[in-house]
N, C-alpha and C positions, 0 to 999 in steps of 0.2 A: 566447592565451586559456588561463588556468590550468585544470587539472583540478579538478573539484568538483561541487557540486550546486546547481541553481537551483530555488527554490521558486516554481513557476509556478501562476497561477490560470487553470485551464482554463474558458473560457466556453462557453455553450451553442452547439450546432451544430458544434463541433469534435470530431473523434475524438481519442483520445489520440495516435494515430499522426500525425494532422494537426499536432499541436503539436510532435512530434519533428521532422517534416519542415520545419516553419517555422523552428525553432531551428537545425537543421542548415544551412539556407540562410543565415540571418542571421549565424550565428557562424562559418560556413565550417569546420565540424567534421563529420567523418564518424562518429566514434565517439560515439554519444549514445543514450540510452535512457530510457524512463519507468519508473516504479516501481509500477504498478498501474492497470489500465484503468478509465477513467471513461466511461460511456455518453455518446453525443453530446448527449443532452438533459440530462445531469447537468453540474454545474459545481463548481468548487472546487479544492482543493489537489492538485497533480500534480507532485511532485518530479521533476526531470529531471537525470540523471547525465551528466556530460561527461568525455570522455577516459578516463583510467585509473579514474575514479570509477564507470564503468559496471560494474566488478567488484563494486560495492556494491549493485547492483540487487536481488539475491536477499535480501540482509539487510533492505533497506527494504520489500520486498513483504511480508515476514513480520510487519511491525509492525501494531499496532492502528490502526483507523481510526475516526473520529467523523464522523457525518453528521447533518444536519438534513433531515428528510423530511416530506412531506405526502402523505396518502393519502385517497382518496375511498371511503367505504363504500357498498355497494349495487350496485356495478358490477364485473364481471370482464372483463378484456380478454385477448386472445390473447398479448400481450407482457408482461402484468402491470404495464404503465404506461400513461400517457395517450396514447402514440403509437399504440397498437394499436386493434383493432376490438372493440367491446363484444360479448361472446358470452353474457353472462348478466346479468340485472338483477333485483334484489329490493328490497323495501322494508326499511328499517332499523328494527327494533323494539327493539333493545338500548338499555338505559339507559346513561348516562355511566359509572356504576359497573361495569356489565358490560363495557363497552368497555375501561375501564382494567384490569379484571381479566384480560381476554383478552390485552391488550398485555403486561402484566407477566408473564404465564405463559411468555413466550418468553425471558425472561432466564435465562441459563445455557447449558449444552451443548445443541446443537440440531442435529438431523439434517435437512439442507436439500437438497431436490432442485433442481438448477440449472434455470433457465428454458430453454425451447426457443430463445428469442431471446437467445442468448449466444455468446461467442466460443470456448467449449469445443469441442475437436475430438473427434469420434467417427468411427472408420473413415476418417480422413484428411480429413473435411469438418467445417467449423464448424457448430455447431447452428443458427445463424441462417440459414445457407445451406439447410439441410434444411427449416427452418421455412418459408422463402420458397417452397420447392417443394411446400408443403402436407403435408410429412411430419412425423410425430411419432414420435420414437424413445425407447426406454427410457433413462432417465438414472439413474446411481447416486447415491444420497444422499451428501452430504458432511457430515462432522462439523465444525461451526463452533461458535463461542461468541458469544453476545450478552452482553457484560459489563454493560451498563447501558442502560436506556431511561428518559429523564427529560424534564422540561419538556413534558409532554403537555398539549395544548390541544384541546378538542373543541367544534366549532361545527357543530351539526346533523350532516351526513354527512361533514364535512371534519375530519380529525384531523392535528394537527401534533405532531412528537416529535423528540427528539434521541437518537441511538443510538450506542453505542461497541461495536465488534465485532472479531472476528478476521479475518485474511485470508481471501479466498474467499467472503465473505458477500455475498449479493445482497439489497439492501434492498427491491427491488420484490417479490422472492419472500417476504420477511418480511411485507410489506403484504398480499400475496395470501393467505398462510397465516393471518394475523390475521383476514382476511375469512372464511376457511373456518371458523375457530374460532368466529366469531360467527354463522355460518350465513347471512350476507347477501352474502358476497363483498366484495372490495375491490381497488383497484389504486393504484399510486403515481402521484402527479401532479407532484411536484417533488423534486429531490435536490441537496443541496449538501454536498460533503465539507469539513468544517471542519478536520480534522486527519488527518495521515498520519504515524504515529510522532511525532517531535518537530517536524514541520513544520506550522505553524499558518497559518490563512487570513489572520490579521492581518499577516503578513510576506510574503505572496505577491505576485507580480508578474503583471500582465496582459500579454499579448503586445504590445499597442500601446504599452506603456511601455518596451519593450526598445530601440527605435530611438533614443530620446533618451538613454538610458543609454549605448548604444554610441557615439553621437555625442559625448557628454561624457566618454568614456573612464572611465565609472564603473560599468560592468557588473560588472567583476571584484570590486568591493566587495560585490556582492550574491551572489557565488558562495561557498558555504560549503565549507570544506575537508572532504575526505572523512572525515578522522578524527573530525570532529564527530559523526558517526553512531555512533561507538563509545565515547563518553565513559563509559559504564557498565562498560566492560571495564577491568581493571587495566592500568596502564601499566608497561612495562619498557623500559629503555634499555640498548643493547648497547655494550660498550666499543669504542673506536676500533681497538684491536688485533685485534678479531674481525670487522672490516669485510669481510674476504675471505669469511668464512662467511656473513655477513649478506647481502651483495649477490649471492652465488651461490645463495641459497635453500636453504642447508644447515640441518640441525637445529642447535639451540643448546643448550649445556649451561650450568649455573650459572656456571662460570668464564668464560663468554663475556659475562656481564653486567657493566655498569659499576658496579653496586652490588648487594649481596646482596638477594635477594628470596625470600620464602617461597612457593615454587611449590605449586600445588594441582592434582592430577590431575583432568582433565576440564574445567578452566576454560580459557576463551579469553582471550588477552592481546593488547593492541595494542603493537606493537614499534616502537621508534624507534632511530635511530643517535644518536651523541653530539652531533650538530648539531641534534638534535630534528626530524629529517626522518622523517615517518611511513613505515614500511616495509610493514607489513601486520598481518594477524591470524594468530596462531599458537595451536595447540592444545597443552595440556600433557599429555604422555603418559609412560608408563614405558618405558624402553629395555629391551633384552634383559638388561642388567646391573642391572635393577631401579632405575635412576636416573631421576629426573624430568627430562625434557628438553622443549624447545619445538620443535614441528614446524610448518612453514609450512602454513597453510590457504589464505589469499588474500593475494597480494603486490600492492602498489600502486606498485611502482617500475618 
């Protein structure tokens, strides 16, 4: 099985770690990891990194996400979604225009307090474990960004919308906070992740599709090469004569490159050997001699 990334569609009632465990068993691979937790009741895109591609997990987690969400106005739950217990209920008196205005007010930088029912650790324990013990602890607000909210549809107390956001964003908390802004409360009733970085729901695979692909020896066709994640990074090819420096993870100078490249300090580059094998991501820095050089950041060999 080649190293790379599979775009999995996580279905409801699976945890993200369930998906990893299932793929580990089906593919007979130990080194495997997901790129951003989806709650069990949420569904959608969950890119899975295999083999050496697990080194790309942190890059992928940082990418923007797009979701389609449904929320119900007038009810607050202890989990901020429909799986929890209703702890407050009020009539909804807001007009559609007021609801739209409240929703749009969250576009931009946003200081969000993570929900108690989340996997964040405080004092060595996950918040959801503390919540199940009936404990509520203080959580620090996190700075996130809501890039866009679109396709809003309002049907009485039910609101549908599409949201694009930064990493670390909790959409159920967004729903909860919209409810607070309206004064009636709200909770999330459904969530589908449509995009995670460049990975789209249209090209995702459900778990039950994997067996047939494995049987037909076609699964590798669905595994994306790890360098596909870094296509926005400038490409640099290293000369064959410099392979010993390349494969030993040494810093590279301009004369190690197969062709002249105008390097820029602070830019990250994707590095290849002359056979076009992807080696890794390098940072461009200044040496003690004030020369621009390439320093390995993440190697995939």
